[in-house]
N, C-alpha and C positions, 0 to 999 in steps of 0.2 A: 699195233693199232694206229690208224691214221688219226691225227689230231682233229678234233671237231671243227676248229677254225679253218684248217686246211681243206677239210671235206666241204665245208660251206663255200669256200672260195672256188673249188673245182666245180661244184654244183652251180654256183652263180655264173661262172664262165660258160657253162653249158645251158644257161637260161632257165635253170630250175630255181624255185624258191622253197625255202624250208617251211614245212607245215608244222612239224612237231619233233621233239627230241626227248627221249627217256633214257634212263640208266640201264634198263633191261626190258625184256618182252612182257613183263607184268605191268609196266607203266610206272615204275618207280621214278621219282623225280631225279633228273640229271643234275649233278653238282660238279664242282671242280675236282672233287675227290673221287668221283665215280670211275671205276676201273674200265668201264666199257660204255658204249652208247648205242642206241637204236634211233636212227634219224629217218624221217619220212620227208621226201621232197616231192614237189609236183611242178608241172609246167603251168605257167600262167594261162588263163583262158585267152583264146584268140579273139581279137575284136571282131564283131560281126559288122558286115557292111550292107 
């Protein structure tokens, strides 16, 4: 498994922002002891001109 902090850094370098993170697909809270994680990233909204 990729460490969540490493994944966050890779996403940030690709200009994504983290929207949410859970321990599993049921939406259980993610903790330092969680054996897995489900993370949702999004691209920030483009500024309108």
